[in-house]
KEMARNU-742339 format. One line per 4 residues: number of its first residue (from 0); for each residue x negated, y negated, z of C-alpha. Coordinates in steps of 0.5 Angstrom, whole numbers, plus 500, padded with zeros to 3 digits. Each point is the difference from the previous one (the first is absolute). Layout:
<torfis>
NUM) X:Y:Z | ...
</torfis>
This chain:
<torfis>
0) 288:157:067 | 502:499:507 | 503:505:505 | 507:496:501
4) 501:500:492 | 501:508:501 | 507:503:499 | 503:500:507
8) 500:508:500 | 492:499:499 | 499:495:506 | 505:504:505
12) 497:507:498 | 492:498:501 | 502:496:507 | 504:506:502
16) 495:505:498 | 494:496:504 | 504:500:506 | 503:507:500
20) 493:502:498 | 497:497:506 | 505:504:505 | 499:507:496
24) 493:499:499 | 499:500:508 | 503:507:500 | 500:504:494
28) 492:500:499 | 499:503:507 | 505:505:500 | 495:506:498
32) 496:498:506 | 507:500:504 | 502:507:497 | 493:503:501
36) 500:498:508 | 507:503:501 | 501:506:495 | 492:501:498
40) 496:499:494 | 503:505:496 | 507:498:501 | 498:493:499
44) 497:502:493 | 507:504:498 | 504:494:502 | 496:495:496
48) 501:505:494 | 507:500:501 | 501:493:500 | 496:499:494
52) 504:506:496 | 507:496:503 | 497:494:497 | 498:502:493
56) 507:504:499 | 504:494:502 | 495:495:496 | 502:505:494
60) 507:500:501 | 500:492:502 | 497:498:493 | 505:504:496
64) 506:497:504 | 497:493:500 | 502:499:493 | 507:503:501
68) 503:499:506 | 497:493:502 | 494:497:503 | 503:497:506
72) 504:506:502 | 494:505:501 | 497:494:504 | 506:499:504
76) 500:508:502 | 493:500:501 | 499:494:505 | 507:503:504
80) 497:507:500 | 493:497:503 | 503:496:505 | 504:506:503
84) 494:504:499 | 495:495:504 | 506:499:505 | 500:508:501
88) 492:500:501 | 500:494:505 | 505:505:504 | 496:506:499
92) 494:496:503 | 504:496:506 | 499:500:507 | 506:504:501
96) 498:506:494 | 494:502:496 | 501:505:495 | 494:500:495
100) 504:505:495 | 505:495:500 | 495:495:498 | 497:504:495
104) 507:501:497 | 502:493:499 | 493:498:497 | 502:505:494
108) 506:496:500 | 497:494:499 | 495:502:495 | 505:503:496
112) 504:493:500 | 494:496:499 | 499:504:494 | 507:500:497
116) 500:492:500 | 493:499:498 | 502:501:492 | 506:495:501
120) 496:495:504 | 495:500:495 | 504:500:494 | 504:494:503
124) 494:496:500 | 499:501:493 | 507:499:498 | 500:493:502
128) 493:498:499 | 497:497:493 | 494:504:497 | 496:494:501
132) 501:499:507 | 499:507:502 | 493:500:501 | 501:494:505
136) 505:504:504 | 496:506:501 | 494:496:502 | 505:497:506
140) 502:507:502 | 493:503:500 | 498:495:504 | 506:500:505
144) 500:507:500 | 492:500:502 | 502:495:505 | 506:504:503
148) 495:506:501 | 495:496:503 | 504:497:505 | 504:506:502
152) 494:504:500 | 496:496:506 | 507:499:504 | 502:507:499
156) 494:504:502 | 500:496:507 | 508:501:501 | 502:507:497
160) 498:504:505 | 503:496:506 | 506:496:496 | 502:505:495
164) 507:500:502 | 500:492:500 | 497:501:493 | 505:505:497
168) 506:496:503 | 497:493:497 | 499:504:493 | 507:502:500
172) 503:493:502 | 495:497:494 | 502:505:495 | 508:499:502
176) 499:493:499 | 497:501:493 | 506:504:498 | 504:494:502
180) 496:496:496 | 500:505:494 | 508:501:500 | 501:492:501
184) 495:497:496 | 497:504:494 | 504:501:494 | 500:506:496
188) 496:500:493 | 501:506:497 | 503:500:493 | 501:508:498
192) 498:501:493 | 506:503:496 | 497:507:500 | 501:500:508
196) 507:498:500 | 506:504:499 | 507:498:498 | 503:496:505
200) 493:497:502 | 499:505:505 | 492:502:500 | 498:506:497
204) 495:504:504 | 497:507:499 | 498:506:505 | 493:502:502
208) 498:503:493 | 502:494:496 | 496:495:505 | 493:505:499
212) 501:500:493 | 500:492:499 | 493:501:503 | 498:505:495
216) 496:496:495 | 496:497:506 | 498:507:503 | 498:502:493
220) 495:495:499 | 493:503:502 | 496:494:500 | 505:496:504
224) 501:506:505 | 492:501:501 | 500:492:501 | 505:501:506
228) 497:506:503 | 493:497:500 | 503:494:503 | 504:504:505
232) 494:503:503 | 496:494:500 | 505:496:504 | 501:506:505
236) 493:499:502 | 502:493:502 | 507:502:503 | 497:504:505
240) 499:494:504 | 506:500:504 | 501:508:499 | 494:504:502
244) 495:495:502 | 505:496:504 | 501:507:504 | 493:501:500
248) 498:493:503 | 506:501:505 | 497:507:502 | 492:498:500
252) 500:492:502 | 500:498:507 | 498:494:503 | 496:497:494
256) 497:493:501 | 499:496:494 | 497:494:504 | 497:499:507
260) 505:499:506 | 506:502:495 | 505:505:503 | 499:507:497
264) 504:502:494 | 504:507:499 | 500:503:493 | 507:497:499
268) 498:493:501 | 494:501:496 | 504:503:494 | 505:493:500
272) 493:496:500 | 498:504:494 | 507:500:496 | 500:492:502
276) 493:499:497 | 501:504:494 | 506:496:498 | 497:493:502
280) 494:502:496 | 505:501:494 | 503:494:501 | 494:496:500
284) 495:503:496 | 505:502:494 | 498:493:498 | 493:501:499
288) 500:507:497 | 505:497:495 | 495:495:498 | 494:505:500
292) 504:505:496 | 502:495:494 | 492:501:499 | 499:507:502
296) 506:504:499 | 499:506:497 | 500:508:501 | 493:500:503
300) 502:494:505 | 506:504:501 | 497:507:502 | 495:496:505
304) 506:497:503 | 503:507:501 | 494:503:503 | 500:494:505
308) 507:502:502 | 499:507:500 | 494:500:504 | 503:495:505
312) 506:504:502 | 496:506:500 | 496:497:506 | 506:498:503
316) 502:507:501 | 494:502:504 | 497:494:503 | 501:497:507
320) 496:494:501 | 504:494:500 | 496:495:496 | 498:505:495
324) 507:502:499 | 502:492:498 | 494:500:496 | 502:506:496
328) 507:498:500 | 498:493:496 | 496:504:495 | 506:504:499
332) 504:494:499 | 495:497:495 | 500:506:496 | 508:500:500
336) 500:493:497 | 495:502:495 | 503:506:497 | 507:499:500
340) 501:494:495 | 496:504:495 | 503:506:501 | 507:497:500
344) 498:496:493 | 498:507:497 | 507:502:501 | 503:495:495
348) 497:504:495 | 503:507:501 | 507:497:502 | 505:500:494
352) 505:494:499 | 506:504:499 | 499:504:506 | 497:495:505
356) 505:500:506 | 500:508:500 | 492:500:500 | 499:495:505
360) 505:504:504 | 496:506:500 | 494:496:501 | 503:497:506
364) 501:507:503 | 492:501:501 | 501:496:506 | 505:506:503
368) 495:505:497 | 494:497:504 | 504:500:506 | 502:507:499
372) 492:502:500 | 499:496:506 | 505:504:504 | 496:506:497
376) 494:497:503 | 503:499:507 | 502:508:500 | 493:502:498
380) 497:495:504 | 502:504:506 | 496:505:498 | 493:497:497
384) 495:495:504 | 500:493:498 | 494:501:496 | 504:505:496
388) 506:496:499 | 495:494:497 | 497:505:495 | 508:502:498
392) 501:492:499 | 494:499:496 | 501:506:496 | 507:498:498
396) 498:493:498 | 494:503:496 | 505:504:496 | 505:495:499
400) 494:496:497 | 498:506:495 | 507:500:498 | 500:493:498
404) 494:500:497 | 502:506:496 | 506:496:496 | 495:493:500
408) 500:500:492 | 508:500:500 | 500:495:505 | 495:495:497
412) 501:501:492 | 495:494:499 | 496:499:506 | 497:493:498
416) 507:497:498 | 506:503:503 | 498:502:507 | 497:493:501
420) 506:496:498 | 505:505:504 | 495:499:506 | 500:493:499
424) 508:499:499 | 501:505:506 | 496:495:505
</torfis>
């Protein structure tokens, strides 16, 4: 299987997601720092919470309507809204006019628009990809996503403070180009099920209660929901890098020197280097850790990786020595590479085939929930010292580990066979 063998929709979406990801990655991850500086840490935390709530609500709505009114239609609406929102944000941070509150409002609009289109975009890729080719497709998107984050992280860290207007304007232009590409070249892939169509071919839709009811089975699955909660807590520790940890570095790091004769770095620039190190290490080291996990993949190995990841990020919440931060970032990344494939393989054991899409949609919500916890940490971080926040992050991750351990017998019904075979297949 080669990239050129994919359906045109897949090739276009992967390419445009990479390009737009670079531009948005130069801006959005640094907005918490922007709001902390302009509106205060409490407002910054509330802003991130609002963005997450808007995104989660829109994702549930988008996932419901993507199977009823069309994938392409939702994607077009989202990209057009994002184009306008980025343009307004640019005006609100231009040489002629500055408004953090208008910037905040538009960031909420972007979060909602992105949430609305994500289920449709994900479904479109699945619609036109054969089951045997999906693993290759997701491998490409994973690598390109990390590459775009790496590029955006280092460039955005050095340009965000001085060239925010230009970055926002560029994001608006690129998003509009993506809208035109979607409008002209992407084909609709939706074939509504009979139960989703009324007489005359009109899509059948329901209200908010009907949308929530469609997810009822998932929320009643105790083992799965504990798994999601445990994952949410553990992932939230990592996500603090661009939230509380980023704000703390910007506040506490000034003139950090990595090498003799090198110009001192501020906290925002050091944050960009740490993010780039994280994504670059994932791309490079994933090959080696994948080989090792085929031999040693198991619950004990997973918990070792989890502890390394949690300990590394906990130090980042309080440490100030630049080289120590780089070393602990590497340790945290190695821990992530160890535990993520094993934990994902265990998920296969508890997701029923007949409701896989609904289960995976809820599982995907854990990332929004993790960002919400990070927003709370930003607010708490305005009152606690750095070492206190390090303890909060460590306790959060440890609680997630304990929750995961409590359902381990149901995740691994046959430790010597099922788990290892699932880990190997996930790699």
